[in-house]
Phi, psi and omega in degrees: 000166174268195177274009171222149179220141184290144179211154177249127184270181184300337179262011175082010176271143176282133182225180180236124162300136184218151177135184187280351187252018187295348180268359182253142172246134190234129170261121180253118180242172185087185188201184187060236198242318191299305179289312179301330175285328171303312176300325180291320176304313178293317177297323178306328185255020173109342181299137167284110179255116179260106183268119176279130179221154184294132171306136177078347184234306181075179180299129177306344176299339178294347180249356185278153173128149178287316186262129180225079171295141187059015181073018182252139175290143175261357182276312186309305186307333178277304183295332179258014183297146175071004185261163175246134183260122180234135173266131178210129176282093190289356177278348185266136185295328180288323179296313182300324178291326180293323179301314182299318178297318178289328175299322178307337181239026181237173180251322187226137167243128178249130177219150178223043175275171174295145179307133171106339181302307179297320173303317180296328177275000182073035181229028172292165181295334175300324180283303188303316181293338173287323177294313182219097178298341184273356189290136166261121180251121187254124184236115181249123178219182182281317185236011178097177182273347182224175183094164187294340184261356193301327185276355179283150169299132189221084174287164182303327181297327178289315178299321176296319181293308186291328180283351175108349183289317183300326185294328188256010184255131174117189180270143181299341182273358180238173176287160186308141183259170174251158171292159178278005176230171179276068187295322182297312179300314180294325177295311182300322183288325173297312175299320179304311181291324175297314179298324176302313185289324171300321175295320180290327172294323177294324180299330181291340177267321190256348180073007179237152174271185177200183175264136172254112180254102180251117178253141186301308183305323185286320182295320180293314180302326182299331183271002194265027174047231189266018188301315176289318182296321174305314181290320181299320188269332183233353181084000192280129175251127176293135180246171175290133187230017178065233188274008187235164166247126182313132172071009174253100192214147348275139176203099189197181175257124187242144181280162176234169183296332181261030175065027172264164179242120184242130170283131173235126176238103182229044189277345180277143182312309182291329176290318176298328176300316183292321178295320181296323175298309178306321176285358184056039169234055191299339177299340181299321186292336177254358175300124176310337179280343185232359193289339182230166182298319185283329178293313179295327176298327181290340187232033190309306186298316175310306180296325175289324173297319179305308182299315183298320184297330181275320190286328184287357172268002187228145176282162187301316182299308177292331180291323180289324177299319182294320182296318179294319182296323182268357182071033178259123177296132178202159182186164178279169170266113186270141167249184179300316186297324177294316182301319187291338184244358186289137184291330177292314173306318183293318182295328178260005173065038185284337175243129181240163173250121183252135180291139179220142187287342178258312190269352180086285173220136182245126171282139178202164177294144180280180182286146171218147359285174178264131178251132184298314188259330182231058189292148176277188186184167178254117180269316182208159181279172183309144183283165171286158183297125180075009187303328189248012184307306182297323179294317184280313182282338176272325188271319181272313183270345176081014177292132180274177186294325180296315180291322179302319177297317173306310183294327175288322181291326177282355181074022177276329178230000000 
């Protein structure tokens, strides 16, 4: 294939998959977020992602979300974008054989069932790799494929707690907080997609695929910076610190005269000097209490109070202008309304409108990162349940209309 491939979007229009992965076919099994977000990332960059769903029910993500206009999930169109939906009852032996037949013509299989589930269905890597030695099998779970916890149920929230994130998120006066998004699942999925592409790269040299084992708690642990090393060497246990990082100052949220909250990050020595000049207090940069990174960290609260006393005398707009003039990183705290109208978001097309058969147009985040020569893109929003069953089973596996009708009548598709 080239870096483009023909596709039909949700409104029936012919469009083109685009990006560096248009030569890859991915079978996505599993549900909810950890496995499917991995599939989304691969689909964003052009891979043909065939999502297998339970007939009559589909992925529970089709029902998730607080707001449901027209009775439809607003989560599903994003996490399933660019994918093809095929219904298969994976507990049925006929359907399991169809998976093997699809695997024979695919590059990557993504699944996020409990360890052992695929093996019970006769779909373990020992079986699939004999059918297709070049297959890369991506397995996303809470605790990984091995170890004493591997068989336990492991949702993203548990992985976030075990990986160390939950304990350090929130205000020290409260119990550990959760992020406002499913960060554990998304991190495991991101590492899974990275692992899949590394395995594909290795396949170019070896001619063989391999298993990518992405555990949620390990993905979270991998993001925890020096947390373990600090404890190992000094016995220091990181605690919840609210909006700051201990000893990194000044870097906090500061009030303004018009009751806005502005982030200012001036913890580097040269940047703090520029902040002092913006405050018309240049002497702060040479004051021994504030002159160095370590010195400022030792008096973090004192320095934050000093800056807050100054910032609350200025409205947010003029404050941001002053920060920009002096080269001090600063910004507002964005929500969706701010993102939708921000000129930088608009200039870089961070928010796009995608056609949808019910909603007409749906706003969602664009593909990231940006590639200069082979950029990804969004061809269509999440498909209807089983929308591509005939296309895939008929086109790839060669099943005729009569056989498809029999399978549907038997509840297999």
